[in-house]
Residue, then its C-alpha position, 0 to 999 in steps of 0.5 A: m407530727s410528721d406523716c412519717d411519725s404518724e405511720t410509725e405510730l400506726t405500725l407500732s400499734a398494729n404490731a402491739l395488737a398482733a402480739l396481743a392477739e397471738f398471746r390470747q390465742e396461745e392462752k386459749q390453746r393452753q386452756e383448751e389443752f387443760q380442759r382436754l387433760y381434765d376430760e381424759t382418763d387418769k392413765e392417759y393424763q398421768k402419762k402426759k403429765k410425766q412427759e410434759g411437766m412444766k412445759l404445760f404451764q407458761e410463766d405468768w410474770q404478773l404472779s412473779q413466776f420463774w421456773y427452775n431449770d431441770s438441773t436445779a429442780d432435780t437437785l432440790a427434789d433430791a434434797l427433799l427425797d433423800g433419806a425419806n420413807k413412806d411416812t415422810i410428809i413433804a410440802i413444796v410451797s410456791a415451787p411447782s417446777v420441783y413438784a414436776a421434777i418429782q412427778k417425772r420420776p419412776a414410782n420406785e424412786i419416790p419413797t412417799e405419797h405424802i407430797y403436797l404443792f402449795e400454790f396461788d396459781k390454781r392451774f397447778e391443781l391439774m398437776a398435783g391433783k385435788d388431794h395434793f394441791v393446796f391453794y395458798d396466798y402468802k398474804d393470808p399465811l395461815n388460811y389454807n385448807c390442809s390436814i398436814r399443818g404441823k406434820v411436815n418433815r421436809l419443806l421447800i419454799d420459794p416466796p414469789f416476791l423479793n421483799e420483807d413482807c412476802q418473805t416474813k408472811s411466807s415464813i409464817t406458813a412454813k413454820s405452821l407446816l413444819t412438825s414440832s415433834s423431835n427428830k428422834e420421836m418421828n424418826q425423821e430429819i427435819r429439812l427446811i429449804s428456802c430459795t430466794g434472792e441473795r439480797m434477802h439474806g438478812i431477812i432469811a437469817k431473821v425468819y429462819p435462824s436455823t438455816k445457813i446460806t449454802t454453796f448451791l446456786p439455783e438457776h432458772e430456765n429463762g434466766l433471772s436478773n436477781e442473784f438467787r441463793c439456797y438457804a437450808n438447815f442441813e448439809w448433804r451431798g448436794w451442797s455444804f454451808q458457805s464458809 
C-alpha cells in the first residue's frame, strides 16, 4: 500500500467517524426534545405537535420508514375522514404521516375522536397519545392490545416491507380490525386503503380481493425508488379505479 493510499484510508475513516458522531448528536438532541415535550403541559405539547407534525421524527431506514409528502398525506387523510361521523372508527396502520396530517387540522374538521395509530416505532406514542397509539409488529399480526378489534369502519395500511410475508401478515391485522357488520347496520361505509409498491399488485389482489388499483399515486417526501400505488375498495373525488 502506498503512502497516498494510506492517507486516503485514514481520511475516509475520519470522515466516517465524524458522520457517525454527528448522527449520534442529532439523535441525542431529538431524544432530549421528546423528553422535553413529555414534560411540557398538555396545551403546550398539543400546539407543538400540530405545528411540527412529522418534522419531529426522522425516518429510520432500518425500519423501512419513508414519510409521505404533505399532498399525499392530506389526500389519504381526506379519504379517511370524508363522510365520517362521530361514531366512525378509523385505524391507520404503519402510516404515521397520515395521522400527523389529520392532527394538523382544526378540531371542527375532524368528525371523530376514534382515530388510532398502529405502529412498531414507539416514538409515535408521543404523537398519538397513550389512548390512541397501539404498538404493532406485523410479524405477530394478531398480537395487539386494542378494544377496536372488529369495529373499524375506515382503515389505511402501508406495510413496511415489499414482500409477500409482510403484506400477507399485515392483511391479517387489517381483516381483524375491520368490522364485519353490514354497512346499513352500522350506517357507515367500510373503506379499505392499502398503499404499497406497484410490484405487490398480485399479492394485494389475493389478500384484499375487494380492492382495485386506483389512479392516485402516493409520493414520499424524500423520494422512493419503488413505484407506489394506492389500492382501495371505493372510488371518491380523490381517485377512481384504474381502467
